[in-house]
C-alpha positions in Angstrom: 100.8 87.6 71.6 98.7 89.8 73.9 99.1 93.5 73.9 99.0 95.4 77.1 96.1 97.8 77.3 96.5 101.5 78.0 94.3 103.4 80.5 92.2 104.8 77.7 91.7 101.4 76.0 90.2 99.6 78.9 86.4 99.0 79.1 86.0 98.3 82.8 82.4 99.1 83.9 82.2 102.1 86.3 80.4 101.4 89.5 80.1 103.1 92.9 79.6 101.0 96.0 78.0 102.1 99.2 81.4 101.9 100.9 83.2 104.7 102.8 86.8 104.3 103.9 87.7 106.0 107.1 91.4 106.5 107.5 92.2 106.7 111.3 95.5 108.3 111.7 97.1 107.4 108.3 100.2 109.8 108.1 102.3 108.8 105.1 101.7 110.9 101.9 102.6 107.8 99.8 100.0 105.7 101.7 97.4 108.4 101.3 98.1 108.7 97.6 97.9 104.9 97.2 94.7 104.8 99.2 93.1 107.3 96.7 94.1 104.9 93.8 92.8 101.7 95.5 89.6 103.4 96.6 89.0 104.8 93.0 89.7 101.3 91.6 87.0 99.7 93.8 84.3 102.4 93.5 84.4 103.7 97.0 81.9 106.5 97.5 84.0 108.6 100.0 87.2 108.6 101.9 87.2 110.3 105.3 90.6 111.2 106.8 90.7 111.6 110.6 93.6 112.2 113.0 96.0 113.1 110.2 98.4 115.9 109.5 99.1 114.8 105.9 99.8 117.6 103.4 97.3 116.9 100.5 99.5 119.0 98.2 102.6 116.8 98.8 104.4 115.9 95.6 104.8 112.3 96.9 101.0 112.0 97.6 100.1 113.5 94.2 102.6 111.3 92.3 101.3 108.2 94.0 97.6 109.2 93.6 98.0 109.7 89.8 95.1 112.1 89.7 92.6 109.8 91.6 92.6 112.4 94.3 90.6 114.6 91.9 88.0 111.9 91.2 87.3 110.3 94.6 85.2 112.2 97.0 87.1 112.9 100.2 87.2 115.1 103.2 89.2 115.6 106.4 87.5 115.5 109.8 88.9 116.6 113.1 86.3 114.7 115.1 86.4 110.9 114.7 83.8 110.3 117.4 81.3 112.5 115.6 82.0 110.7 112.3 81.2 107.4 113.9 78.0 108.7 115.3 77.0 110.1 111.8 77.8 106.8 110.2 75.7 104.9 112.7 72.8 107.2 112.3 73.1 106.7 108.5 72.9 102.9 109.2 76.3 102.0 107.9 77.8 98.7 109.0 81.0 99.8 110.8 84.0 97.5 110.3 87.5 97.9 111.7 90.1 96.3 109.5 92.2 95.1 112.5 93.4 91.8 113.9 91.9 91.6 117.4 91.0 88.8 119.8 87.4 89.2 118.5 87.9 89.9 114.8 86.5 87.5 112.2 88.1 86.6 108.9 87.0 89.1 106.3 85.8 86.3 104.0 83.4 85.1 106.7 81.7 88.4 106.9 78.0 88.3 106.0 76.6 91.2 104.1 73.4 91.5 102.1 72.6 93.6 99.1 71.8 97.1 100.2 74.2 97.1 103.2 76.3 100.3 103.5 79.8 99.7 104.8 82.2 102.0 106.6 85.6 100.4 106.6 88.0 101.8 109.2 91.7 101.4 108.4 94.4 102.5 110.8 97.7 104.2 111.4 100.8 102.7 109.8 102.4 101.9 113.2 99.6 101.5 115.7 96.6 100.3 113.5 93.0 101.3 114.2 92.7 103.4 117.4 91.2 102.3 120.6 88.5 105.0 120.1 87.3 103.0 117.0 87.8 99.6 118.5 85.8 100.5 121.6 83.0 102.1 119.7 82.1 99.9 116.8 80.9 96.3 117.0 82.8 94.4 114.4 86.4 93.9 113.6 87.6 91.9 110.5 91.0 90.6 109.5 92.7 89.3 106.4 93.6 85.6 106.6 97.3 85.3 106.1 99.6 82.3 105.9 103.0 83.6 106.7 104.6 84.5 110.0 104.0 88.3 109.7 100.7 89.5 111.3 100.3 92.7 109.4 100.2 94.3 105.9 100.8 97.9 104.7 97.6 99.9 105.1 97.1 100.3 101.4 97.7 96.6 100.6 95.3 95.6 103.3 92.7 98.1 102.2 92.9 96.8 98.6 92.3 93.2 99.7 89.4 94.3 101.9 87.8 96.4 99.2 88.1 93.5 96.7 86.4 91.2 99.2 83.7 93.7 100.2 82.7 94.5 96.6 82.2 90.8 96.0 80.0 90.5 99.0 77.8 93.5 98.2 
């Protein structure tokens, strides 16, 4: 019978990917904590929080993050447009994780080794902002088979990061 492994008994290889996750208006402490966990799990190089009023000392955030907020590089920015300009200058491929009339299925995205990716994820209620959608050139969506057209921001980010790490 198999035995469940503990955190200290796993031997997963540690790897950092050239992926930054830009959280555009994510407000829920539970979602922010879970985003730290999923970004840590997939080797994200940095999380940038924009348009948020989240208390990063919130007990709910800290409980959900399970200390990954101490190991994942992150920062808060007050200027989303400036962040987009910086990422473009640094030659990141800017992707909005949002279902739009021009988005492509995430699995059809073509990346090559060496690409740097900035993944924009949006607010729990309104999604990725118009500022982002009007500024970047590519939107991607997760192919789903039910009647619902959206997922929780953390769930969607996890699926996207799993896919992106396989493509890079």
